[in-house]
C-alpha positions in Angstrom: 13.5 11.0 -25.4 12.3 12.3 -28.7 8.0 12.9 -29.1 6.0 10.9 -31.0 2.9 12.7 -33.1 0.3 11.6 -30.2 2.0 13.4 -27.5 2.2 16.9 -29.2 -0.3 19.5 -27.6 -2.0 22.1 -29.7 0.2 25.2 -30.8 3.4 23.0 -30.0 6.2 23.0 -32.6 6.6 19.9 -34.0 10.2 19.1 -35.0 10.4 14.8 -35.8 11.1 11.9 -38.1 7.3 10.5 -39.6 6.8 8.1 -42.2 4.6 9.2 -45.1 1.5 7.1 -44.7 -0.3 8.5 -47.8 0.5 11.6 -50.3 -2.5 12.4 -52.5 -1.8 15.0 -55.2 -4.5 17.3 -55.3 -5.4 20.8 -57.0 -6.7 24.4 -55.0 -8.9 26.7 -56.4 -6.3 28.8 -58.1 -4.6 26.0 -59.7 -1.7 25.2 -57.3 -1.0 21.6 -56.6 -0.5 20.4 -53.3 0.1 17.0 -51.3 -2.8 16.3 -48.9 -0.7 14.3 -46.3 -1.1 11.4 -43.7 2.0 10.9 -41.4 2.4 8.3 -38.9 5.2 7.1 -36.1 4.2 4.1 -33.7 2.3 6.1 -31.8 -0.3 7.0 -34.6 -0.9 9.5 -37.7 -1.8 13.1 -38.2 -3.1 14.7 -41.3 -1.5 17.9 -42.9 -1.4 19.7 -46.8 1.4 20.7 -48.3 0.9 23.5 -50.0 2.1 24.7 -53.5 3.8 21.5 -54.0 6.4 21.5 -57.2 6.6 18.4 -59.2 9.7 17.6 -57.6 8.4 17.4 -54.4 5.6 15.3 -55.6 7.8 13.1 -56.7 10.2 12.8 -53.7 7.1 13.2 -51.0 5.4 9.6 -51.4 4.2 6.8 -49.2 6.3 4.7 -47.7 9.2 7.3 -47.3 10.6 8.7 -43.8 10.9 12.4 -43.6 12.1 15.2 -40.9 8.7 17.2 -40.7 9.0 20.9 -38.8 5.4 22.2 -38.5 3.1 23.1 -36.1 0.3 20.9 -34.1 -3.1 22.3 -34.8 -6.6 21.5 -34.5 -9.2 21.5 -37.2 -12.7 20.2 -37.3 -12.0 18.7 -34.0 -9.1 16.7 -35.2 -5.4 16.7 -34.8 -3.6 18.4 -37.8 0.4 19.9 -38.7 0.8 23.0 -40.6 3.7 22.4 -42.5 6.7 24.6 -42.4 9.0 22.5 -44.0 10.2 19.3 -44.7 12.8 16.9 -46.1 13.8 13.2 -47.1 15.5 11.6 -44.3 19.5 10.8 -45.1 19.7 6.8 -45.6 22.9 6.8 -43.9 23.5 8.7 -41.1 19.2 8.8 -40.3 16.3 7.1 -38.9 15.1 6.4 -42.5 13.9 2.6 -41.9 9.6 2.8 -42.8 8.9 0.0 -40.1 10.4 2.2 -37.6 7.8 4.3 -37.5 5.0 1.8 -38.0 2.6 -0.3 -35.8 2.8 -3.7 -34.7 0.8 -6.6 -34.5 1.0 -7.6 -30.3 1.6 -11.3 -31.3 4.2 -13.2 -33.8 3.3 -14.2 -37.1 4.3 -17.8 -36.3 1.6 -17.9 -33.4 -1.1 -16.4 -36.0 0.3 -19.1 -38.6 -0.4 -21.8 -36.0 -3.8 -20.7 -34.7 -5.1 -20.6 -38.3 -3.6 -24.0 -39.6 -5.0 -25.4 -36.5 -8.4 -24.2 -36.9 -8.1 -25.4 -41.0 -8.2 -29.2 -39.0 -11.6 -28.4 -37.9 -13.3 -27.2 -41.5 -14.4 -30.9 -42.0 -16.2 -30.6 -45.0 -13.7 -31.6 -48.1 -14.7 -29.1 -50.7 -14.4 -25.9 -48.2 -10.9 -27.6 -46.2 -9.3 -28.1 -49.8 -9.9 -24.6 -51.0 -8.7 -23.2 -47.7 -5.7 -25.0 -47.8 -4.8 -24.1 -51.5 -5.5 -20.2 -51.1 -3.7 -20.2 -47.8 -0.4 -21.6 -49.4 -0.9 -19.4 -52.6 -1.4 -16.4 -50.6 1.1 -17.5 -47.7 3.0 -14.4 -47.2 1.2 -11.8 -48.3 -1.7 -12.9 -46.2 0.6 -12.4 -42.7 2.1 -9.5 -43.6 -0.4 -7.3 -45.3 -2.8 -4.7 -43.5 -6.5 -5.3 -43.0 -6.8 -2.3 -44.5 -5.2 1.5 -45.8 -7.0 3.9 -43.2 -9.7 2.5 -41.2 -9.3 -0.8 -39.0 -6.1 -3.0 -38.3 -4.1 -0.7 -41.0 -1.1 -2.2 -39.8 1.6 -4.6 -40.9 0.3 -8.0 -40.2 -3.2 -6.8 -39.5 -4.9 -8.8 -42.1 -4.1 -12.1 -40.5 -4.6 -10.4 -37.0 -8.0 -9.2 -38.2 -9.1 -12.9 -39.3 -7.5 -15.0 -36.0 -9.6 -12.0 -34.3 -12.9 -12.7 -36.0 -11.9 -17.0 -35.9 -11.5 -16.6 -32.3 -14.8 -15.1 -32.0 -16.4 -17.4 -34.2 -15.5 -20.1 -31.9 -17.0 -18.9 -29.2 -20.9 -18.6 -31.1 -20.7 -21.8 -32.3 -20.2 -23.1 -29.3 -23.1 -21.1 -28.0 -25.0 -21.9 -30.6 -25.2 -25.5 -32.3 -27.2 -25.0 -35.0 -24.5 -22.8 -36.6 -22.6 -25.0 -39.5 -18.7 -24.4 -37.8 -17.3 -25.1 -40.9 -19.0 -23.0 -42.9 -18.4 -20.2 -40.3 -14.3 -21.0 -40.0 -14.1 -21.3 -43.8 -15.6 -18.1 -44.3 -13.6 -16.2 -41.8 -10.3 -17.2 -43.1 -11.5 -16.4 -47.0 -13.2 -13.5 -46.1 -10.4 -10.7 -46.5 -8.0 -12.4 -48.4 -8.6 -10.5 -51.6 -7.0 -8.0 -49.8 -3.8 -9.4 -50.8 -4.6 -8.5 -54.0 -6.4 -5.1 -53.6 -4.0 -3.3 -51.4 -0.1 -3.0 -52.2 1.1 -4.4 -49.3 2.1 -2.6 -45.7 4.4 -0.1 -46.5 2.9 2.9 -47.8 -0.3 1.4 -48.8 -2.4 2.0 -51.7 -5.0 0.4 -53.6 -3.9 -1.4 -56.7 -5.3 -0.8 -59.5 -7.5 -4.5 -59.6 -8.4 -3.1 -55.7 -9.9 0.0 -56.9 -11.8 -1.2 -59.6 -13.3 -4.5 -58.4 -12.2 -4.9 -54.7 -11.5 -7.4 -52.4 -14.7 -9.3 -52.5 -14.5 -9.5 -56.2 -11.2 -10.6 -56.5 -11.5 -13.5 -53.6 -14.8 -14.5 -55.0 -12.5 -15.0 -58.2 -9.9 -16.7 -57.0 -12.1 -19.3 -54.8 -13.8 -20.6 -58.3 -9.7 -20.5 -60.0 -8.9 -22.8 -56.7 -12.5 -25.0 -57.2 -11.3 -25.7 -60.8 -7.7 -26.8 -60.1 -8.7 -29.0 -57.7 -11.5 -30.4 -59.7 -14.3 -29.4 -57.3 -17.3 -29.0 -58.7 -18.4 -25.1 -58.9 -22.1 -25.2 -59.3 -22.4 -27.6 -56.3 -24.5 -26.3 -52.9 -21.5 -26.5 -51.4 -19.4 -23.9 -53.7 -22.6 -22.0 -53.8 -22.7 -21.5 -49.9 -19.0 -20.8 -49.4 -19.2 -18.1 -52.2 -22.2 -16.4 -50.6 -20.5 -16.2 -47.1 -17.6 -14.1 -49.0 -20.3 -11.8 -51.3 -22.3 -10.9 -48.5 -19.9 -10.3 -45.5 -20.1 -6.6 -45.9 -24.1 -6.7 -45.1 -25.4 -4.4 -47.1 -25.2 -3.7 -51.0 -24.2 -0.2 -50.2 -21.5 -1.0 -48.1 -20.3 -3.1 -50.8 -21.3 -6.5 -51.0 -23.1 -7.5 -54.1 -25.7 -9.5 -52.0 -27.1 -9.2 -48.3 -26.7 -12.5 -46.0 -29.4 -14.9 -46.7 -27.9 -17.6 -44.5 -27.5 -17.7 -40.7 -23.1 -18.4 -41.3 -23.4 -15.1 -43.2 -24.9 -13.0 -40.8 -22.6 -14.5 -38.2 -19.6 -13.9 -40.2 -20.8 -9.9 -41.2 -21.8 -9.2 -37.5 -18.3 -10.7 -36.2 -15.9 -8.7 -38.9 -18.2 -5.6 -38.2 -17.6 -5.9 -34.4 -13.8 -6.7 -34.7 -13.3 -3.5 -37.1 -15.3 -0.9 -34.4 -13.3 -2.4 -31.7 -9.8 -1.8 -33.3 -11.1 1.1 -34.5 -12.4 2.6 -31.2 -9.7 1.1 -29.4 -6.6 2.9 -31.6 -8.5 6.2 -31.6 -8.3 6.2 -27.9 -4.8 5.1 -27.4 -2.9 7.7 -25.7 -6.3 9.9 -25.1 -6.2 11.4 -21.6 -8.8 10.2 -19.4 -11.6 12.5 -19.1 -11.2 13.6 -23.0 -12.5 12.6 -26.0 -10.6 11.3 -29.0 -10.4 12.5 -32.5 -13.3 12.3 -34.6 -13.0 8.5 -36.1 -14.3 8.9 -40.1 -15.3 5.2 -40.3 -17.6 5.3 -37.2 -20.0 8.2 -38.8 -17.5 10.6 -37.8 -18.0 10.2 -34.1 -15.3 11.0 -31.2 -15.0 8.5 -28.0 -14.8 9.4 -24.2 -11.7 7.5 -22.6 -13.4 7.4 -18.9 -11.6 8.7 -15.7 -12.1 5.6 -13.8 -12.3 1.8 -15.0 
């Protein structure tokens, strides 16, 4: 059986088909082009540099392409990487060249996610919020249920955006049950909408990149604009308190200005949404890093967790 990325040991030769997750053109101090690359299969990812890349290489080896990779598994600054010896595009006719063969998948069906989100909409009793949520879910349905939640950090796989949203909704329901002072309609509406702008910020599930609006504006600004446009289309007063506090839920959900929120949370429900969003993202990042890690050893370092690595206990 063919090995996958996470199954290779240090100093072991790697000769495998992989998907190019990212390929960024860089320049060395000697003014030579190279590609900073990340490869993936269903077991995980590994980084590597393709040195002395020609213009043809840069054109061929783009995110979303499947390649046959030959190299040596190494460790650099505590994280695995591959020293690339050679690389070629997979043959569409005779080799496993379908990108979906190498992409991680959500553990549930899209139909289950859609049903859970749609049933939650009925619990949003504020008419303005309910109409806005329904309008935007319908507008972005296809991309919302297929896009990842991020390019590299948490839920960076096909369907990850909706899966992340449902995870937050499940926690939100438990928290709202525990604390009756929480306006669950506001919390649920904010949870469903908070990352919906990523359907505009990101390019899609295969070879995910940031779009121009994604790079220049970001998903918080993008979905806030969509909420305003939806309200105008639905003849809802954008200056009403209900609209202002719904928008506050979205623009404050990163918690701190240095993390991308224009304003920090100033409502109980906004504090809860930020905490649940952060918790779900961190659980997924740590769980993903520990996937396949031998008990009694540490994972690779996680950039999104301050560069920390995590221990896999021998006994649970």
